[in-house]
C-alpha positions as CSV (number, residue, x, y, z in Angstrom):
1,M,-0.5,59.0,-10.3
2,P,-0.4,55.8,-8.0
3,Q,-3.2,54.9,-9.6
4,R,-1.9,55.3,-12.9
5,Y,1.2,53.4,-11.8
6,K,-0.3,50.6,-10.1
7,I,-2.1,49.8,-13.7
8,K,1.3,50.2,-15.3
9,M,2.6,47.6,-13.1
10,M,-0.5,45.2,-13.3
11,L,-0.2,45.4,-17.4
12,K,3.8,44.6,-16.8
13,K,3.0,41.4,-14.9
14,R,0.5,40.3,-17.2
15,Q,2.6,40.4,-19.8
16,F,5.6,38.7,-18.0
17,S,3.4,35.9,-16.8
18,T,2.4,35.5,-19.9
19,K,5.5,35.0,-21.9
20,F,7.2,33.0,-18.7
21,E,3.8,30.7,-18.8
22,A,4.8,30.2,-22.4
23,N,7.8,28.9,-21.7
24,K,9.5,32.3,-24.1
25,F,11.9,32.3,-21.3
26,E,13.2,28.6,-21.8
27,L,16.5,28.6,-19.7
28,L,14.8,30.3,-16.6
29,C,12.1,27.4,-16.1
30,K,15.0,25.2,-17.5
31,Y,17.9,25.8,-15.3
32,G,15.7,27.2,-12.2
33,S,13.1,26.6,-9.8
34,D,10.4,29.3,-9.4
35,L,9.8,30.0,-5.9
36,T,6.7,32.3,-6.1
37,E,4.9,29.3,-8.6
38,L,5.6,27.2,-5.4
39,A,4.4,29.6,-3.1
40,E,1.3,29.9,-5.1
41,K,0.6,26.2,-4.3
42,G,1.8,26.6,-0.7
43,E,4.7,24.4,-1.1
44,L,7.2,26.1,0.5
45,N,7.5,26.1,4.6
46,P,6.0,29.4,6.3
47,V,8.7,31.5,7.5
48,I,9.0,32.5,11.0
49,G,11.0,36.1,13.2
50,R,12.7,37.1,9.7
51,G,10.8,40.1,8.7
52,R,13.6,42.4,9.6
53,E,15.7,40.4,6.9
54,I,13.4,40.6,4.3
55,E,12.3,44.1,4.8
56,L,16.0,44.8,3.8
57,A,16.3,42.9,1.1
58,M,13.2,44.3,-0.3
59,Q,14.9,47.9,0.4
60,I,18.0,47.0,-1.4
61,L,16.4,45.2,-4.6
62,C,14.5,48.5,-5.2
63,K,17.3,50.8,-5.3
64,R,18.2,51.7,-8.9
65,R,22.1,50.8,-8.8
66,K,23.9,48.2,-6.5
67,N,20.8,45.9,-6.1
68,S,21.6,43.2,-5.2
69,L,22.7,41.3,-1.9
70,C,24.4,38.4,0.2
71,F,22.6,36.8,3.4
72,L,25.5,35.7,5.2
73,G,25.3,33.4,8.2
74,S,25.9,29.8,9.5
75,P,25.0,26.7,7.6
76,G,21.2,25.8,8.5
77,I,19.9,29.2,9.7
78,G,17.3,29.4,7.5
79,L,18.8,31.8,5.0
80,T,17.5,30.2,1.6
81,S,14.1,30.3,3.9
82,I,14.3,34.2,3.7
83,V,14.0,34.3,-0.1
84,E,11.2,31.9,0.2
85,G,9.6,34.3,2.6
86,L,10.0,37.0,-0.2
87,A,8.2,34.5,-2.7
88,Q,5.4,34.3,-0.1
89,R,4.8,38.2,0.0
90,I,4.7,38.1,-4.0
91,A,2.6,35.4,-4.2
92,A,-0.1,36.8,-1.7
93,D,0.5,40.4,-3.2
94,S,1.6,41.7,0.4
95,A,5.1,42.7,-0.9
96,P,5.3,46.4,-1.8
97,L,3.8,47.5,-5.1
98,R,7.3,47.2,-7.0
99,F,7.1,43.5,-6.9
100,L,4.1,43.4,-8.1
101,G,3.9,40.3,-10.9
102,K,8.2,39.6,-10.0
103,K,9.1,36.2,-9.7
104,V,12.1,34.8,-7.9
105,I,14.0,32.4,-9.6
106,A,16.6,30.0,-7.6
107,I,19.2,28.7,-9.6
108,Q,21.7,25.6,-9.0
109,K,25.2,24.8,-10.5
110,R,23.7,21.4,-11.5
111,N,21.1,22.2,-13.5
112,I,23.1,24.4,-15.6
113,F,26.8,22.2,-15.5
114,S,24.4,18.8,-16.6
115,G,25.5,17.0,-19.5
116,C,28.3,19.3,-19.9
117,E,31.4,18.3,-17.1
118,A,34.0,17.9,-19.7
119,S,33.1,20.8,-21.9
120,L,34.0,24.2,-20.4
121,S,32.7,26.0,-23.6
122,E,29.1,24.5,-22.9
123,I,29.4,25.9,-19.4
124,E,30.1,28.8,-20.8
125,Q,27.9,29.6,-23.8
126,R,25.2,28.4,-21.6
127,M,25.9,31.2,-19.2
128,T,26.0,33.3,-21.7
129,A,23.0,32.6,-23.1
130,L,20.9,32.5,-19.4
131,I,22.4,36.1,-19.0
132,E,21.3,37.3,-22.0
133,E,17.5,35.7,-21.1
134,L,17.5,37.3,-18.0
135,K,18.1,40.9,-19.6
136,Q,15.3,40.1,-21.4
137,T,13.3,40.0,-18.1
138,D,13.2,43.7,-18.2
139,G,13.5,43.3,-14.0
140,M,11.3,41.3,-13.6
141,V,13.5,38.3,-12.2
142,I,14.8,37.7,-9.0
143,L,17.9,35.3,-9.1
144,F,18.7,33.0,-6.1
145,M,21.8,31.2,-5.6
146,N,23.2,30.0,-2.9
147,E,26.4,28.8,-4.8
148,V,29.6,30.8,-4.6
149,D,30.8,29.1,-8.3
150,L,27.5,31.0,-9.8
151,L,27.8,34.2,-8.2
152,L,31.7,34.4,-9.4
153,R,30.4,33.4,-12.5
154,I,27.2,35.6,-13.5
155,G,27.3,38.1,-10.2
156,D,28.7,41.1,-12.0
157,K,26.4,41.0,-15.4
158,I,23.5,41.0,-13.6
159,D,20.8,43.0,-11.4
160,Q,18.3,42.4,-8.7
161,C,20.1,39.2,-7.7
162,V,20.4,37.4,-3.7
163,G,23.0,35.3,-2.8
164,A,23.4,33.2,0.1
165,F,26.7,32.2,1.9
166,T,28.5,31.6,5.0
167,K,30.8,34.7,6.2
168,K,34.4,32.6,5.3
169,E,32.7,32.5,1.6
170,Y,31.6,36.0,1.5
171,Q,35.1,37.1,2.9
172,T,37.1,34.7,0.5
173,Y,35.6,35.1,-2.8
174,I,33.1,38.4,-2.6
175,E,35.2,40.6,-0.3
176,S,38.2,40.2,-2.1
177,N,36.8,41.1,-5.4
178,T,36.5,44.9,-5.6
179,T,33.5,44.3,-8.7
180,L,31.4,41.8,-6.4
181,R,31.9,43.7,-3.2
182,E,30.6,47.0,-5.2
183,R,27.6,45.5,-6.5
184,F,26.5,42.9,-3.1
185,Q,25.9,44.8,0.0
186,P,25.9,42.2,3.0
187,V,23.6,41.2,5.5
188,D,24.0,39.7,8.3
189,V,21.5,36.8,9.4
190,P,21.7,35.9,13.0
191,E,20.7,32.5,14.6
192,P,17.1,32.2,15.2
193,T,15.9,32.5,19.0
194,V,14.0,29.7,20.7
195,E,11.0,31.5,20.9
196,E,11.3,31.9,16.8
197,T,12.3,28.1,16.5
198,L,9.4,27.0,18.7
199,Q,6.7,28.9,16.2
200,C,8.6,27.7,13.1
201,L,7.6,24.2,14.5
202,K,4.2,24.9,15.2
203,L,3.5,25.8,12.2
204,L,5.7,22.7,10.2
205,H,4.3,20.5,12.8
206,V,1.3,19.8,11.2
207,K,3.2,18.5,8.1
208,Y,5.4,16.1,9.9
209,A,2.5,14.7,12.2
210,A,0.5,14.0,9.0
211,H,3.4,12.0,7.4
212,H,4.0,10.1,10.5
213,N,0.6,9.4,11.4
214,V,1.5,11.0,15.3
215,K,0.8,13.6,17.5
216,Y,3.2,16.1,18.8
217,S,2.6,17.5,22.2
218,K,3.0,20.7,23.0
219,K,5.8,19.9,25.5
220,A,7.5,17.8,22.8
221,L,7.8,20.9,20.6
222,V,9.1,23.4,23.3
223,A,12.1,20.3,23.9
224,V,12.9,20.2,20.4
225,A,13.4,24.0,20.5
226,Q,15.2,24.2,23.3
227,L,17.2,21.0,22.8
228,S,18.4,22.3,19.3
229,R,19.4,25.1,20.7
230,R,22.0,24.2,22.9
231,S,23.3,21.2,21.3
232,H,24.3,22.7,17.6
233,S,27.9,21.7,16.8
234,D,26.9,19.8,13.9
235,G,24.0,21.5,12.4
236,F,21.9,24.6,13.3
237,V,19.1,25.7,15.0
238,I,16.1,25.4,12.6
239,D,17.9,22.7,10.7
240,K,18.3,21.2,13.9
241,A,15.3,21.4,15.3
242,I,13.2,20.3,12.1
243,D,15.5,17.3,11.8
244,M,14.9,16.3,15.4
245,M,10.9,16.5,14.8
246,D,11.1,14.3,12.0
247,E,13.2,12.0,13.8
248,A,11.1,11.8,16.3
249,G,8.3,11.0,14.5
250,A,9.7,8.5,12.6
251,R,11.4,6.5,15.2
252,V,7.5,6.6,17.4
253,S,5.5,5.9,14.3
254,L,7.1,2.7,14.2
255,Q,4.8,1.0,17.1
256,L,2.2,1.3,14.7
257,T,0.4,-2.0,14.1
258,K,-1.6,-3.0,11.5
259,A,-4.7,-3.5,14.1
260,A,-3.9,0.1,15.8
261,S,-3.6,1.7,12.5
262,D,-6.6,4.0,12.7
263,K,-4.7,5.3,16.1
264,K,-2.3,8.0,16.1
265,V,0.7,7.8,18.7
266,K,1.7,11.1,20.4
267,V,5.3,12.4,20.0
268,T,6.1,13.3,24.1
269,K,8.5,15.4,25.6
270,E,10.2,12.1,26.7
271,H,11.0,10.8,23.0
272,I,12.6,13.8,22.3
273,T,14.9,13.7,25.7
274,S,15.3,10.1,24.8
275,L,16.2,10.5,20.6
276,D,18.7,13.7,22.1
277,K,20.6,11.4,24.6
278,S,20.4,8.7,21.7
279,A,22.2,11.2,19.2
280,K,24.9,12.7,22.5
281,K,26.0,8.7,22.5
282,Q,26.3,8.3,18.9
283,V,28.5,11.0,18.4
284,G,29.6,11.3,21.4
285,K,33.0,13.5,21.6
286,S,31.5,17.1,20.6
287,F,30.2,20.1,23.2
288,M,26.3,19.3,22.3
289,H,26.9,15.4,23.5
290,R,29.1,16.6,26.8
291,V,25.7,17.2,28.6
292,S,24.5,13.9,29.6
293,T,25.3,13.9,33.1
294,L,22.9,16.9,34.3
295,E,19.8,14.8,35.6
296,K,22.4,13.0,38.2
297,P,22.9,15.0,41.7
298,N,26.5,13.9,41.7
299,S,27.7,15.3,38.5
300,L,30.0,17.8,40.1
301,L,32.0,14.8,41.9
302,E,31.8,13.5,38.1
303,M,33.2,15.9,36.7
304,E,35.8,16.5,39.4
305,A,36.9,12.9,39.4
306,C,37.7,13.3,35.6
307,L,40.0,16.5,36.2
308,R,41.8,14.6,38.6
309,K,42.8,11.7,36.1
310,H,45.0,14.1,34.5
311,I,46.0,16.8,37.2
312,I,47.5,16.0,40.8
313,G,47.7,18.2,43.8
314,Q,46.0,21.3,42.7
315,E,42.8,20.5,44.3
316,K,41.4,24.3,44.8
317,A,41.7,24.7,41.2
318,I,39.5,21.8,40.2
319,E,36.8,22.4,42.6
320,T,36.6,26.1,41.5
321,L,36.6,25.1,37.9
322,S,34.5,22.4,38.3
323,S,31.6,24.4,39.9
324,A,31.5,27.0,36.8
325,L,31.7,23.8,34.2
326,L,28.7,22.2,36.0
327,R,26.8,25.8,36.1
328,A,27.3,25.7,32.1
329,K,25.8,22.6,31.8
330,A,23.0,23.2,33.8
331,G,21.9,25.5,31.2
332,I,21.5,28.7,33.8
333,R,24.6,30.6,33.0
334,D,24.6,33.6,31.0
335,T,24.3,32.3,27.1
336,K,25.4,36.2,26.3
337,R,28.7,35.6,27.9
338,P,32.0,33.0,27.3
339,I,31.0,29.6,29.0
340,A,33.3,30.2,31.7
341,S,36.4,32.7,31.7
342,F,39.5,32.6,34.4
343,I,43.2,33.7,35.3
344,F,45.1,30.7,36.0
345,T,48.2,32.1,38.0
346,G,51.1,30.1,40.1
347,P,54.9,29.0,39.8
348,T,55.7,27.4,36.0
349,G,55.2,23.5,36.5
350,V,52.5,22.8,37.9
351,G,49.7,22.1,35.8
352,K,48.1,25.4,34.4
353,T,48.2,24.5,31.0
354,G,47.7,20.8,31.6
355,L,44.3,21.7,33.1
356,A,43.4,23.6,30.2
357,N,44.2,20.3,28.3
358,A,42.1,18.5,30.5
359,V,39.1,20.6,30.5
360,A,39.1,20.4,26.6
361,I,38.8,16.2,26.9
362,E,36.5,16.1,29.6
363,Y,34.3,18.8,28.5
364,F,34.5,19.0,24.9
365,G,35.9,15.9,24.1
366,S,39.0,16.3,22.3
367,L,42.4,18.1,22.7
368,K,41.5,19.3,19.2
369,H,39.0,21.6,21.2
370,I,41.7,23.7,22.4
371,I,43.2,26.9,21.1
372,K,46.3,28.1,22.6
373,L,47.9,31.7,22.1
374,D,51.5,32.4,22.9
375,M,51.0,36.2,24.3
376,S,54.8,36.6,24.1
377,E,54.2,36.7,20.7
378,Y,51.9,39.7,20.9
379,K,54.1,42.0,22.9
380,E,54.2,45.1,20.3
381,Q,51.6,47.3,19.8
382,H,51.4,46.2,15.6
383,S,51.1,42.9,16.7
384,V,47.1,43.2,18.2
385,S,46.3,43.3,14.4
386,K,47.9,39.9,14.0
387,L,45.6,38.5,16.7
388,F,42.1,40.6,15.8
389,G,42.8,41.1,12.0
390,S,44.2,44.7,10.6
391,P,41.3,47.4,10.0
392,P,41.1,48.6,6.3
393,G,43.5,50.3,4.7
394,Y,46.6,48.2,6.4
395,V,48.6,45.6,5.2
396,S,46.9,42.0,5.4
397,H,43.2,43.6,5.8
398,G,41.6,40.4,4.3
399,A,43.9,38.2,6.1
400,G,41.9,38.3,9.2
401,G,42.8,37.6,13.0
402,Q,44.8,34.4,14.5
403,L,42.1,34.2,17.3
404,T,39.0,35.4,15.2
405,K,39.8,33.1,12.4
406,A,40.7,30.4,14.9
407,V,37.1,30.2,16.8
408,M,35.5,30.2,13.9
409,N,37.0,27.4,12.9
410,Q,36.0,25.9,15.9
411,P,33.1,27.8,17.8
412,E,33.3,25.4,20.5
413,S,36.9,25.1,22.4
414,V,38.9,26.2,25.1
415,V,41.0,29.5,24.4
416,V,44.2,30.1,26.5
417,F,46.1,32.9,26.5
418,D,49.4,32.0,27.8
419,E,51.3,34.0,30.2
420,V,49.1,36.9,29.1
421,E,50.6,39.4,31.3
422,K,53.2,39.2,28.4
423,A,50.9,40.9,26.0
424,H,50.4,44.5,24.9
425,P,47.9,46.0,27.0
426,D,45.9,47.1,24.0
427,I,44.8,43.7,23.6
428,F,43.5,43.7,27.5
429,N,40.9,46.9,26.1
430,T,39.8,44.5,23.2
431,L,39.0,41.5,25.5
432,L,36.6,43.5,27.5
433,Q,34.5,43.0,24.9
434,V,34.8,39.1,25.1
435,L,34.7,38.4,28.3
436,E,31.5,41.3,29.0
437,D,29.6,40.6,25.1
438,G,31.0,37.3,24.1
439,T,31.3,38.8,20.9
440,L,34.7,39.9,19.1
441,T,34.3,42.5,15.9
442,D,37.4,41.8,13.7
443,G,39.2,44.2,11.4
444,K,36.7,43.5,8.4
445,G,33.9,44.7,10.7
446,T,32.4,40.5,11.4
447,K,31.3,40.0,14.5
448,F,32.3,36.4,16.5
449,S,30.7,34.9,18.7
450,F,32.7,33.8,22.1
451,T,29.9,32.5,24.1
452,K,30.6,28.6,23.4
453,T,34.1,29.1,24.4
454,L,36.1,28.6,27.6
455,I,38.4,31.5,28.5
456,I,41.3,31.0,30.8
457,F,44.1,33.1,31.0
458,T,47.5,31.5,32.5
459,S,50.2,33.8,34.2
460,N,53.1,33.6,36.6
461,I,52.3,36.7,38.4
462,G,52.8,36.4,42.3
463,H,55.2,33.4,41.5
464,N,57.4,35.2,44.4
465,L,55.0,34.4,47.0
466,F,54.6,31.2,46.0
467,N,57.7,30.6,47.4
468,Q,57.7,32.8,50.6
469,S,54.3,30.8,51.3
470,N,54.0,27.9,54.1
471,Y,51.3,26.5,52.6
472,D,51.2,23.3,50.5
473,S,48.2,21.5,49.6
474,E,48.6,18.7,52.4
475,C,48.4,21.1,55.8
476,G,47.9,24.4,54.2
477,G,43.9,24.5,54.8
478,E,41.1,26.7,53.7
479,Q,42.2,29.8,55.3
480,N,46.2,30.3,54.3
481,Y,44.3,29.4,50.5
482,Q,42.5,32.0,51.1
483,E,44.9,34.3,52.2
484,L,47.7,33.6,49.2
485,K,44.5,33.9,46.9
486,E,44.2,37.7,48.4
487,Q,47.6,38.2,48.4
488,V,47.7,37.4,44.8
489,M,44.7,39.2,43.8
490,E,46.6,42.4,45.1
491,E,49.5,41.2,42.7
492,L,47.6,40.8,39.8
493,K,45.5,44.4,40.4
494,K,49.2,46.3,40.3
495,F,49.1,45.0,36.1
496,F,45.7,44.4,34.7
497,R,43.0,47.2,34.8
498,L,39.9,46.5,37.6
499,E,37.6,46.5,35.0
500,L,39.1,43.4,33.6
501,L,39.7,41.4,36.5
502,N,36.2,42.0,37.6
503,R,34.4,40.3,34.5
504,L,36.1,36.6,34.9
505,D,34.5,34.4,37.0
506,D,37.6,33.6,39.0
507,I,40.9,33.8,39.7
508,V,42.5,29.8,40.3
509,V,45.5,29.9,42.4
510,F,47.6,27.3,41.7
511,Q,50.1,26.0,44.4
512,Q,53.3,24.5,44.1
513,I,53.4,20.4,44.5
514,R,55.3,19.1,47.5
515,N,53.8,16.5,48.1
516,R,55.6,13.3,47.8
517,D,52.8,11.1,46.7
518,D,51.6,13.6,44.8
519,L,54.8,13.6,42.8
520,M,54.6,10.0,42.5
521,K,51.1,10.5,41.1
522,V,52.5,12.7,38.9
523,L,55.3,10.6,37.8
524,E,52.8,7.5,37.2
525,I,50.4,9.7,34.7
526,M,53.5,10.7,32.3
527,L,54.6,7.0,32.7
528,D,51.6,5.9,31.9
529,K,51.8,7.9,28.4
530,L,55.4,6.2,27.8
531,Y,53.3,2.7,28.2
532,E,51.0,3.6,25.9
533,R,53.5,4.4,23.1
534,L,55.6,1.5,23.6
535,K,52.2,-0.9,23.7
536,R,51.9,0.6,19.8
537,K,54.7,-1.5,19.5
538,D,54.1,-4.6,21.4
539,I,56.5,-3.7,24.1
540,T,55.6,-4.2,27.7
541,V,57.5,-2.4,30.7
542,E,57.7,-2.5,34.5
543,I,59.5,0.3,36.1
544,K,60.8,-0.6,39.7
545,D,59.8,1.8,42.6
546,N,63.9,2.8,43.2
547,V,63.8,4.4,39.6
548,K,60.7,5.7,40.2
549,N,62.5,7.4,43.5
550,K,65.6,8.2,41.2
551,L,63.1,10.4,38.8
552,I,61.4,12.1,41.2
553,E,64.8,13.2,43.2
554,E,66.6,13.9,40.0
555,G,63.5,15.6,38.3
556,Y,61.7,17.5,40.4
557,D,62.5,21.2,41.2
558,P,60.9,23.4,43.8
559,I,61.7,26.4,41.4
560,Y,60.5,25.0,37.6
561,G,57.9,22.4,39.0
562,V,57.3,18.9,37.3
563,R,58.5,20.0,33.9
564,P,62.1,19.1,34.8
565,L,60.6,15.6,35.5
566,R,59.4,14.8,32.0
567,R,63.1,15.6,30.2
568,C,64.5,13.5,33.4
569,I,62.0,10.4,32.2
570,T,63.4,11.4,28.8
571,R,66.8,11.2,29.7
572,L,67.1,8.1,31.8
573,I,64.1,5.9,30.4
574,E,63.2,6.5,26.8
575,D,67.1,7.1,25.8
576,A,67.7,3.5,27.2
577,L,64.6,2.3,26.0
578,A,65.9,3.5,22.1
579,Q,69.3,2.0,22.6
580,W,68.1,-1.1,23.4
581,I,65.5,-1.4,20.7
582,V,67.6,-0.4,18.1
583,D,71.1,-2.6,19.1
584,G,68.1,-5.3,18.9
585,D,68.2,-6.6,22.9
586,V,64.3,-5.4,23.0
587,K,61.9,-6.5,20.2
588,T,58.2,-6.8,19.4
589,G,56.2,-8.5,21.8
590,D,59.1,-8.5,24.5
591,S,58.5,-8.0,28.1
592,L,60.9,-6.5,30.7
593,V,61.7,-4.7,33.8
594,I,63.5,-1.6,34.2
595,D,65.7,-1.2,37.6
596,L,69.0,0.3,38.6
597,D,72.3,-1.5,39.0
598,S,74.6,-0.8,42.2
599,H,75.8,2.3,40.6
600,G,72.4,3.5,40.4
601,N,72.5,3.2,36.3
602,V,69.4,1.9,34.6
603,I,69.3,-1.6,33.7
604,K,66.8,-4.2,31.9
605,L,66.5,-7.6,33.7
């Protein structure tokens, strides 16, 4: 029986190949690319480490019903290469007998739509004709597409179809379509490891070396694999690695002259490192480009100095946070967990949220890299689903969770759970998975990675201890600070489960700002923001010391911290400036001095 079946398949292969070569399938030849033919010619790149995905794809394609699938993953991790790997196995006769003679055809929208942009009816005619032609292939064609438009048009009308999309595309267009969801089985594709990336580079570098007339050292390839893994915020590992190898070869090849054209220049690890640093300087603001001071011994001091520009009077908090960030920058942290996780606890108005903002600016490059969640909105048990997504069968199942959607759109970010003690306890059970494994599964079963996030819980738990304590930043000392921290820890244990507290990197205690010099520095930071806004209107302002003293006296509250200080600036300074500008007393290009009169009222000089 197996021998007879094999002969049958070989005859079928011969008949189909003859028809295909004779262009009996005109539309498939016109609109598609024959990946099996390219594999036979050796024009496809080798595929490394995707054996599981290829085997699973073949298993699904062999099914009698529902024999289509979608590969799901981030852009650039090699979804198309998996399909090319399938084509290579078929071309090399190393695929199962069921695939003998089959062709993998990749079709693209631009080929089908070419020449008929203004005629929807002509597009529909072409699509209908293509579907009819596919039916005549008697199952000998595996169709591949990586554009959602095509899948929506023909996905429910054909069998043995393979798609490649992002998880967001699948959730938006396919999962919400009952017919397509039943026909296409999702296959999650993880990012390749450093070892898999290196193996791919070892196979590919020969072609790039020949193209650039250079040699790649082993250390250079290792550096490419490692750096692409550490710095893939604008492109993912495989694509980033190949691009880096290609660019390094192009840069080094410029050293070749006519006199030395018979020699090959070697691409070294130093070339790769130099190229990576240049990329950091050009792009500058994403996480992948913030790791530029690793080689410097004073990088911890630099990180602390950067944070001190934003936060005053919280030396211990800054030191603790800087140490954790340095571990992440040095690459010695556990990459399967978040970059770091903390509880910021202390009285209100002392800089807990401000320090989180400062980390987003100094470490990730912009305030755009911060996700803030007010946990007072998640007090009730039913509100937990808003954060992580509703399970199947519940209202808003397809909408996703607020946290998971935010992290999917901004995977490199500071995630702040503000006033976390107000959240429902069920939320903490779910967050254990995030802190331990660096992943979170939403209501639709989709896994989200939190390994490039910095988790911060802010809390006012133990605020009564700060009012009772004599500790302050000027004279408290290390011993008093540790004693205060231990007392706060006891208060936290009364509220949070030990499993959660033990998974945190540290408890960061913020103390009240009582030192007048520190208060003056906080005021100066707030006033600098006002000066910057006025500068855009070409107005220069100088504020006298007596006005600043009045702002501190009226704006500082031991209970509410420095937050009332901002309101005091608005009331005394900004309101007066606004009135002067509206009345025409202050115009563009003016310079003025703000002082107090004998009655303590704000005046301009």
